[in-house]
N, C-alpha and C positions, 0 to 999 in steps of 0.2 A: 276846392271848397265850393259849396253850393247850397241851394235851398231846393227841396224836393216835395212834390205833392202827388199822392196817389188817390184816385177816387174810383170807387166801385159802386155801380148803381146807374140808373138811367138819368144821367145828370147833364145839363147843358154846360158847354165849355166856358161860356161867358163868365159866370161867377168864379169859376176855378182860375181862369186867367187873371181876373181882377185881384183875387186873393194873392196869387203868387207874384203879381206885379208889385203889390205892397211889400212883400217880402224882399223882392229884388231891390227895391228902393231903400230897404233897411228902415222901414217905417213902423214895424209891428212889435218887435221884441227887443228888450235890453239883454245883451249877452257880452261875453268876454271880448269880442272883437270890436264892439262899439262903446265899451264902458268908459273910455277916456274922453272921446269926442262926441258921444251921444248918438241918438237916432239919426240915420242918414249918412253916417260917416263910413259905413262898410257896405257899400252897394255891390250887388252882384251884376256886373255890367258887361261880362265877357261872353255874351251869347246865351242862347237858350234853345231848348228842344222840347218837343211834345210827341208822344206816341198815344194814339187812341184807336179804338176799334170801330169799324163800320162793316156791317154784314159779315162778321166773324173774320175780318181781315185787318191787319195792323196798317195804319197810316202813320208815317213818321215825318215830321217836319222840323227843320233846324234853321237857325238864324244866327248870324254873328253880331247882330245889333243888340243893345240892351233891350230887354223885354219892354221896359217902360217907355222906350222911344220907337217902338216897332209897330205902329198902328197899321201899316200896310199889310203885315203878316197876320196881325191879330183879328182885324175886322172880319175876314171870311170865316175864321174859326168860331166866332161868337154865335153863329147861327146853327152850330152843330151840337147834337146831343149824342153821347156815347155811353155804353155800359161800363167801359173801363178806360181810364185816362191816367197817364203819367206825364208830369211836367217837371222840367229841371232847368234851373237858372244857374249860371256858372260864374265863379270868380276864380280865375286861373291862379295856380300856385307856382307858375313859372313856365309852363308849356304854352305853345303858340295858340292864338285864337284862330281856329280854322274849323271847317265842318267835321274833319276827321277826329278832332278832339272834343267835339260837342256831344253831350249826352242827349237822349238815351242811345245805348248801343243795341244792335240787333244781331241775332245769330240764329240760323235755322239748323237745329241739332237733329241728328238722325233718329234719336229715340225720344228726346224731350220735346221735339217740335220747335215752333217759333218761340224765341226767348227775347225778352226786353230787359235791359239792365241799366241801372244808374248807380252812382256812388257819390258819397260826400266824405271827403277826407284827403289826406296827403301821405302816401307811403313812400319813404325815402330808401327803404331796403330793397335788395334784389327780389324780384317777383318771379318764381319759377313757373313755367307752363310749357306745354308741349308745342315747341316751335315748328315741328313738322306738320302740324295740323292747323294751328291758329296763327294767322298772319296779321298783326296789328296794322290798321290803316293810319293810326295817329301815333302820338308819343306820350299819351297820358298813362299814369299808373293805374287809373280806373279801368281802362280797356284791358290792361295786362291782368288785373285782379279778376275781371270777368273770365278771361281765358284760363287763369289758374283754377278757378272754380270748375269750369267745364272740363279741364284736364283731370281733376280728381273725380268728377262725375262719371268718368269712363269706368271707374272701378268701385265707386262708392255711391250710396244714395245721395241725392242732391242736398239734403239737409246736412249730411256729414261733410260733403264737399265744401259747402259754404262755411261751416264752423271751423273745419280744419284749415281752410285757406286763411281765414281772418286770424286764427290763433297763431299763425306763423309770425305775425308782425307785432312787435312790442313797442317800438319807438315812434309813436305817433300821438297826436293830441286827440284824435278820434277817427272813427271809420264806420260809416253806415252804408248799407247796400239795400237796394230793392231789386228783386229778380222775379220776373213774371213769366210763367208758362201758361199753356192753354187753360188748365184747370185750377192752378194754384199760384198764389203770390207768396214769396218768401221775403221777409224783412229782417235784417240783422242789425242790431245796434251794439257795436262793440264797446267795451269799457273805454271811457274817455276822460281826459283831463279837463277839457273845456265843457263843463257839465251843462251849461246853458246853450251854447252854440250848437252842440251835437245832439242834444236831446230831441226826441220826436214825440208827437202827440197823435192820439187816435180819437176819432169821433164817429158816432153813429146816430142815425135818426131814430125817432121813437119806435117806428115800425121795423127797424133794422133793414130797410130796403136800401139804405145808403151807408157806406162805410168810407171814411177818409183817413188816411195817414199822412201827416205833413210835418215838415221841419218846424213849423210854427203853427199855432192855433190860428184858424182863419178869422180875421176880424169881421165884425158885423158892420157892413157899410151899405150904402144905397145900392151898390152894384152886386152885393152878395145876399141881399135880403130875400131873393127868390129861392135860396136854399132853405130846406126845412130846418126847424130848430135842431141843433146838434148838441149831444152830450160829449164833452171832451175829457180825455184821460191822458195824463202824461205817462209815456212809456219809460220805464227805468232803463239805465244802461245795462249792458250784458243781457239783452232780451232778444229772443228769437221768436218772431211772429209768423205764423203760418195761416194763410187766409184761403178759404174756398171761394173762388171767383164767382161761382154761381149762387151759393146760398148766403154769402157774406159772413158766414160763421168763421171764427178764428180761434186759435189756441196760442198761448204764450208759454214759453219755457226759458230756462237759462241758455244763453248762447254757449258759454263755457262753464264747465264744472269748476267752481272755485273752492270746493271743500278739500280739506286735507292739507 
C-alpha cells in the first residue's frame, strides 16, 4: 500500500516532497483506511523512494525512514528541479522494510529502454513471470507485477501487457501502477473496492506545461504555494492513462472492457 505522485514539467522537487509528506502523514484525505480513527491514523511510514531525471538520466534514491522524519535525505533534494519526477511512500502489507522492497523499481529493457515502475495495492494470488530473465531483488508482489508486465511485453504492446497482467488478478481491494518509459508514461487504475483510498487524481496548469497525477490532490500549503494554480480531476477506476512525457498531452480509456 502506498501513496504515489508523478510530476511532468520543469518542477522543483521541494513542493512535491512537501505534498507527499502530508500524504505520508495521512493528513490530506479521508478514506476507508482512516475512516474509523481519523486523519493521521494510517501513516505510510515504511520507507520511501524517488526517481527523477537530470540531463536525461534517471537518479533513484531510496530510504527506509518515514519521509516525514527524513530531513537528512530531503534537504539536498529540495534544491533540485526536474522535468519528470516520481515519488512513492510505502506502507508494507507484510513484506520486509528494506531497500529491495522499496519503490520505485528500475529495469533497463532491450527495446523499451530505461523503465521506472511503482505500484499501489496488494496481490495475494500467484504472479506469473519469466523467471529465466527477471530475478527479483526483493519479496514484494509489486516487483513481480513489474516483471509480469515485462514478460508479456516480450510478445505484446506494452499497453496490452499492462492491462492483461492486471486483469489476471481479481481478489484484491485495489491495484494501481505507474510505468514510465523514455517517451511515454502509462498509469493503470484497476477496479477497486476501496473507492477513496485507491482513487487517483490528475492536475494540469493553465498553460499545460505541468501535469501531475497523484494518489491524493495536493493540498495548498505555504510549502506548495510556488506551484502554479492547478485544475484537478478525479480519475475513475478502470482507467488507463497514457501520457506523452514531452508534450504532457494524454489520453484516457477503459483499462478493461466491461461490456457484455
